[in-house]
C-alpha positions as CSV (number, residue, x, y, z in Angstrom):
1,M,-50.6,-34.6,0.2
2,D,-51.9,-31.2,1.1
3,E,-49.1,-30.8,3.6
4,W,-46.5,-31.6,0.9
5,L,-48.0,-29.1,-1.4
6,L,-47.5,-26.4,1.3
7,F,-43.8,-27.4,1.6
8,P,-42.4,-28.1,-1.8
9,H,-38.9,-28.4,-0.3
10,P,-38.1,-30.3,2.8
11,A,-37.8,-28.1,5.9
12,P,-34.2,-27.6,7.0
13,E,-33.2,-29.8,9.9
14,V,-33.1,-27.8,13.2
15,R,-29.6,-27.7,14.6
16,H,-30.1,-28.1,18.3
17,H,-26.6,-27.1,19.1
18,A,-26.4,-24.1,16.8
19,T,-26.8,-21.5,19.6
20,Q,-24.1,-23.2,21.6
21,E,-21.8,-23.4,18.6
22,N,-22.3,-19.7,17.9
23,A,-21.4,-18.8,21.5
24,V,-18.3,-20.9,21.3
25,A,-17.2,-19.2,18.1
26,V,-17.7,-15.7,19.6
27,R,-16.0,-16.8,22.8
28,N,-12.9,-18.2,21.0
29,W,-12.7,-15.0,18.9
30,L,-12.7,-12.9,22.0
31,W,-10.0,-15.0,23.6
32,V,-7.8,-14.3,20.5
33,V,-8.5,-10.5,20.8
34,A,-7.7,-10.6,24.5
35,A,-4.4,-12.4,23.8
36,L,-3.4,-9.8,21.2
37,V,-4.3,-7.0,23.6
38,F,-2.1,-8.7,26.3
39,L,0.8,-8.8,23.8
40,M,0.2,-5.2,22.8
41,V,0.4,-4.0,26.4
42,I,3.7,-5.9,26.8
43,V,5.1,-4.3,23.6
44,G,3.9,-1.0,24.9
45,G,5.7,-1.5,28.1
46,A,8.9,-2.4,26.2
47,T,8.4,0.7,24.1
48,R,8.2,2.9,27.2
49,L,11.1,1.2,29.0
50,T,13.4,1.6,25.9
51,E,12.4,5.3,25.6
52,S,11.0,4.5,22.1
53,G,7.5,6.0,22.4
54,L,8.4,9.4,20.9
55,S,10.3,8.1,17.9
56,I,7.4,8.5,15.5
57,V,6.4,12.1,15.7
58,E,3.3,12.0,13.4
59,W,0.0,10.1,13.4
60,K,-0.9,8.4,10.1
61,P,-3.5,5.7,10.9
62,V,-3.5,4.3,7.4
63,T,-0.3,5.2,5.6
64,G,1.7,4.9,8.7
65,V,1.4,1.1,8.5
66,L,4.7,1.0,6.5
67,P,8.0,2.0,8.1
68,P,10.6,3.9,6.2
69,L,11.7,1.7,3.3
70,S,14.7,3.6,1.9
71,H,17.8,5.2,3.4
72,R,16.4,8.6,2.4
73,E,13.1,8.0,4.2
74,W,15.0,6.9,7.3
75,L,17.0,10.0,7.3
76,E,13.9,12.1,7.0
77,A,12.2,10.3,9.9
78,F,15.4,10.8,12.0
79,E,15.4,14.5,11.2
80,D,11.9,14.8,12.4
81,Y,12.8,13.1,15.7
82,K,15.8,15.5,16.1
83,K,13.4,18.4,16.3
84,I,11.7,17.3,19.6
85,P,13.1,18.0,23.1
86,Q,13.7,14.3,23.9
87,Y,16.5,14.1,21.3
88,K,17.9,17.5,22.0
89,E,18.1,17.1,25.8
90,L,18.5,13.3,26.4
91,F,19.9,11.7,23.3
92,P,21.9,14.2,21.3
93,D,24.5,11.6,20.5
94,M,22.1,9.1,19.0
95,D,23.0,7.8,15.6
96,L,20.8,6.4,12.8
97,A,21.2,2.8,14.0
98,G,20.0,3.8,17.5
99,F,17.0,5.6,16.0
100,K,16.1,2.6,14.0
101,F,16.0,0.6,17.2
102,I,13.6,2.9,19.0
103,Y,11.5,3.4,15.9
104,A,11.1,-0.3,15.5
105,W,9.5,-0.6,19.0
106,E,7.0,2.2,18.5
107,W,6.2,1.0,15.0
108,A,5.5,-2.5,16.2
109,H,3.3,-1.1,19.0
110,R,1.2,0.9,16.5
111,L,1.1,-2.0,14.0
112,L,-0.3,-4.3,16.7
113,G,-3.0,-1.8,17.4
114,R,-4.0,-1.8,13.7
115,I,-3.9,-5.6,13.7
116,I,-6.1,-5.8,16.8
117,G,-8.6,-3.4,15.1
118,V,-8.8,-5.7,12.1
119,V,-9.0,-8.9,14.1
120,F,-11.9,-7.3,16.1
121,A,-13.8,-5.4,13.5
122,V,-13.8,-7.9,10.6
123,P,-15.0,-11.0,12.5
124,L,-17.5,-8.7,14.3
125,I,-19.1,-7.7,11.0
126,W,-19.2,-11.3,9.7
127,L,-20.5,-12.8,13.0
128,W,-23.1,-10.0,13.1
129,A,-24.2,-10.4,9.5
130,T,-24.5,-14.2,9.9
131,K,-26.6,-13.7,13.1
132,R,-24.2,-15.7,15.2
133,I,-23.9,-13.2,18.0
134,P,-26.4,-13.5,20.9
135,S,-28.6,-10.4,21.2
136,S,-27.5,-9.7,24.7
137,V,-23.9,-9.6,23.7
138,K,-24.2,-7.1,20.8
139,P,-24.2,-3.9,22.9
140,K,-21.2,-5.2,24.8
141,L,-19.2,-5.8,21.6
142,L,-20.1,-2.4,20.3
143,G,-18.8,-0.9,23.6
144,I,-15.5,-2.8,23.2
145,L,-15.3,-1.5,19.6
146,A,-15.9,2.1,20.8
147,L,-13.1,1.6,23.5
148,G,-10.7,0.5,20.8
149,A,-11.5,3.5,18.6
150,L,-11.0,5.8,21.6
151,Q,-7.7,4.1,22.5
152,G,-6.2,5.0,19.1
153,G,-7.0,8.7,19.7
154,V,-5.8,8.5,23.3
155,G,-2.5,7.0,22.2
156,W,-1.8,9.9,19.9
157,W,-3.0,12.4,22.6
158,M,-0.5,10.8,24.9
159,V,2.4,10.9,22.4
160,S,1.7,14.5,21.4
161,S,2.2,15.5,25.1
162,G,5.9,14.7,24.7
163,L,6.7,16.4,21.4
164,V,6.9,20.1,22.4
165,H,7.7,21.0,25.9
166,R,8.6,17.7,27.5
167,T,11.2,14.9,27.1
168,E,8.6,12.3,27.9
169,V,4.8,11.8,27.7
170,A,2.5,13.2,30.4
171,Q,2.1,10.5,33.1
172,E,-1.6,11.0,33.5
173,R,-2.1,10.4,29.8
174,L,0.0,7.3,29.9
175,A,-2.1,6.1,32.9
176,I,-5.3,6.7,31.0
177,H,-3.9,4.9,27.9
178,L,-3.0,1.9,30.1
179,V,-6.4,1.8,31.9
180,I,-8.3,1.8,28.6
181,A,-6.1,-1.1,27.3
182,A,-6.9,-2.9,30.6
183,L,-10.6,-2.2,30.1
184,I,-10.6,-3.6,26.6
185,F,-8.7,-6.7,27.8
186,S,-11.0,-7.3,30.8
187,S,-14.1,-6.6,28.8
188,C,-13.2,-9.3,26.2
189,L,-12.6,-11.8,29.0
190,W,-15.8,-10.8,30.8
191,V,-17.9,-11.3,27.7
192,A,-16.1,-14.5,26.7
193,G,-16.5,-15.8,30.3
194,G,-20.3,-15.3,30.0
195,L,-20.4,-17.4,26.8
196,G,-19.2,-20.6,28.4
197,P,-21.4,-23.6,29.2
198,R,-24.4,-22.4,31.2
199,R,-25.8,-24.3,34.2
200,P,-28.5,-23.4,36.7
201,S,-27.3,-21.0,39.3
202,A,-26.3,-22.6,42.6
203,A,-28.2,-21.2,45.6
204,H,-25.6,-20.1,48.2
205,D,-25.9,-18.6,51.6
206,H,-22.7,-16.6,51.1
207,A,-23.2,-15.6,47.4
208,G,-23.6,-11.9,48.1
209,R,-20.3,-11.7,50.0
210,L,-18.4,-13.8,47.6
211,R,-19.6,-11.6,44.7
212,A,-18.8,-8.4,46.6
213,F,-15.2,-9.6,47.2
214,G,-14.8,-10.4,43.6
215,L,-16.2,-7.2,42.2
216,V,-14.3,-5.0,44.8
217,I,-11.0,-6.7,43.9
218,L,-11.7,-6.2,40.2
219,G,-12.5,-2.5,40.7
220,L,-9.5,-1.9,42.9
221,L,-7.2,-3.5,40.2
222,F,-8.2,-0.8,37.7
223,V,-7.3,1.9,40.3
224,Q,-4.0,0.1,40.8
225,I,-3.3,-0.1,37.0
226,F,-3.9,3.6,36.8
227,M,-1.4,4.2,39.6
228,G,1.0,1.9,37.9
229,G,0.8,4.1,34.8
230,I,1.5,7.1,37.0
231,V,4.5,5.4,38.6
232,A,5.8,4.4,35.2
233,G,5.4,7.9,33.7
234,L,7.0,9.6,36.7
235,R,9.7,7.0,36.9
236,A,8.7,6.7,40.5
237,G,10.1,3.2,40.7
238,L,13.6,4.7,40.8
239,V,13.1,6.5,44.1
240,D,12.9,5.0,47.6
241,N,14.3,1.6,46.4
242,T,13.8,0.0,49.8
243,W,11.1,-2.2,51.2
244,P,8.9,-2.2,53.3
245,M,10.2,1.1,54.4
246,M,10.2,4.4,52.5
247,E,12.7,7.0,53.8
248,G,13.1,4.9,56.9
249,A,9.4,4.6,57.8
250,L,6.3,2.7,56.6
251,V,4.8,6.1,55.8
252,P,7.1,8.8,54.4
253,P,7.4,12.2,56.1
254,T,4.6,14.6,55.3
255,D,6.8,17.1,53.5
256,S,7.9,14.2,51.1
257,L,4.3,13.0,50.5
258,W,2.5,16.4,50.2
259,P,5.0,19.0,48.9
260,K,2.6,20.6,46.4
261,D,-0.7,22.4,46.5
262,P,-3.4,21.4,46.1
263,W,-2.6,18.2,48.0
264,W,-4.3,15.8,45.6
265,I,-2.0,16.8,42.7
266,N,0.8,15.0,44.5
267,I,-0.8,11.6,43.8
268,V,-0.2,12.0,40.1
269,D,2.7,14.5,40.1
270,T,5.1,13.6,43.0
271,P,7.1,10.3,42.6
272,V,7.3,9.5,46.3
273,T,3.5,10.0,46.7
274,A,2.7,8.0,43.6
275,Q,4.9,5.1,44.7
276,F,3.4,5.2,48.2
277,F,-0.2,5.0,46.9
278,H,0.9,2.2,44.5
279,R,2.2,0.2,47.5
280,M,-0.8,0.8,49.7
281,I,-3.3,-0.3,47.0
282,A,-1.2,-3.4,46.5
283,Y,-1.4,-4.2,50.2
284,A,-5.2,-3.7,50.1
285,I,-5.5,-6.0,47.0
286,F,-3.4,-8.6,48.8
287,A,-5.5,-8.4,51.9
288,L,-8.8,-8.6,50.0
289,A,-7.6,-11.5,47.8
290,L,-6.5,-13.4,51.0
291,A,-9.9,-12.8,52.7
292,H,-11.6,-13.9,49.5
293,L,-9.5,-17.0,49.4
294,V,-10.3,-17.9,53.0
295,D,-14.0,-17.2,52.4
296,A,-14.1,-19.4,49.3
297,L,-12.2,-22.2,50.9
298,M,-14.7,-22.3,53.8
299,N,-17.9,-21.5,52.0
300,A,-17.6,-22.3,48.3
301,S,-16.7,-25.2,46.1
302,G,-15.8,-26.1,42.5
303,K,-14.9,-23.3,40.2
304,A,-15.5,-20.5,42.7
305,R,-13.0,-22.0,45.1
306,R,-10.4,-22.8,42.4
307,G,-10.8,-19.2,41.0
308,A,-10.1,-17.7,44.4
309,V,-6.9,-19.9,44.8
310,I,-5.7,-18.9,41.3
311,L,-6.4,-15.2,41.9
312,F,-4.5,-15.2,45.2
313,A,-1.6,-17.1,43.7
314,H,-1.3,-14.5,41.0
315,V,-1.5,-11.6,43.5
316,V,1.3,-13.2,45.6
317,A,3.5,-13.5,42.4
318,Q,2.7,-9.9,41.5
319,V,3.6,-8.5,44.9
320,A,6.9,-10.5,44.8
321,L,7.7,-9.2,41.3
322,G,6.8,-5.6,42.4
323,V,9.2,-5.8,45.3
324,M,12.0,-7.3,43.2
325,T,11.5,-4.6,40.5
326,L,11.8,-1.9,43.2
327,L,14.9,-3.3,44.9
328,L,16.9,-4.6,41.9
329,V,17.6,-1.3,40.2
330,E,21.4,-1.2,40.7
331,P,24.0,-3.2,38.8
332,P,24.3,-6.0,38.0
333,Y,20.5,-5.9,37.5
334,A,20.3,-2.4,35.9
335,G,19.7,-2.2,32.2
336,T,18.3,-5.1,30.3
337,P,17.7,-7.4,33.3
338,H,15.7,-4.8,35.1
339,I,13.7,-4.0,31.9
340,L,12.8,-7.7,31.6
341,L,11.9,-7.8,35.3
342,A,9.7,-4.7,34.9
343,L,8.0,-6.3,31.8
344,A,7.4,-9.5,33.9
345,H,5.7,-7.3,36.5
346,Q,3.5,-5.8,33.9
347,A,2.6,-9.1,32.3
348,V,1.7,-10.7,35.7
349,G,-0.3,-7.6,36.5
350,L,-2.4,-8.4,33.4
351,A,-2.6,-12.0,34.5
352,V,-4.0,-10.9,37.9
353,L,-6.6,-8.8,36.0
354,A,-7.5,-11.8,33.9
355,A,-7.9,-14.0,37.0
356,A,-10.0,-11.3,38.8
357,T,-12.2,-10.7,35.8
358,L,-13.0,-14.4,35.2
359,Q,-13.5,-15.0,39.0
360,A,-15.9,-12.0,39.3
361,R,-17.7,-13.0,36.1
362,R,-18.1,-16.6,37.4
363,L,-19.4,-15.4,40.8
364,V,-21.9,-13.1,39.1
365,Q,-23.2,-15.7,36.7
366,D,-23.1,-19.0,38.7
367,L,-24.1,-18.0,42.3
368,S,-27.5,-16.8,43.6
369,E,-28.7,-16.1,47.1
370,A,-30.1,-19.1,49.0
């Protein structure tokens, strides 16, 4: 009786699976965010390939959610575009219909950014308020939120570089914009991957080497994504459209690789040099992924082995697409077919990053030294 007096209401039943259910909810939410980021990167690629990125010459994070709604508003937006060098030097014959086409791509890209912000921030607030987020995950989610806020500013910083003295955005800013998107994408997958069903770590004689391969490949992919942004910004994929040779050799002549001083500026400012480094990093990733595959087949099992197979298969597909994108620039592949091929190359690049992220996360979480 005394005990009942101490507890006038029955104590709530303990939900033994509550923690696991919360982890699943957070994980599924992060999968959705990652999928939206993937879509946004592809739309961003299409925006760049259709020369649409400078069509909106102002940054209005809130009111800019609506496109022009009347004929007068469209004419005003078109007049603003006519003031920048891209229109004057590259597209002086563009009509209003053509402007609406490029405007639609840039507007869709920015709208997706806003949608991602809402899809990330609103559930984050709710999950945090209802104490569904594991404590160890909270700083990581705040870091992703900070990256998202930074990305919005970097996007405008990139666009602004092409509004006054250039007909395109600065390639180094484009590359930074792309890398931050990749970081957000990879971070969502990394955190989500750590919220899956946990099991005791398997002691493994080769755990250190397997982890090292996974992490080095992941790090090198970010360098490659940066170089991919440089190649895109410089339109370096339109020079030296042969493979495996460049200017008749595996390594182009010195005067082609290093025409500018200081030498390092050529990596981000000379098309031939940028493409050469993009190729070399691709070869390095291929070699590391192959070595990791052989190592995993010989010394690992289960998910670690399957992850290595999946990663290598994606790398092979990406290398093949890269070569095709380089070679098929002339008719009948020029124009829309080549744009679609370039977008496929970008999409598979993100798929490689996803495979590498999940493999590295798996190796860090599930393997320990024997």
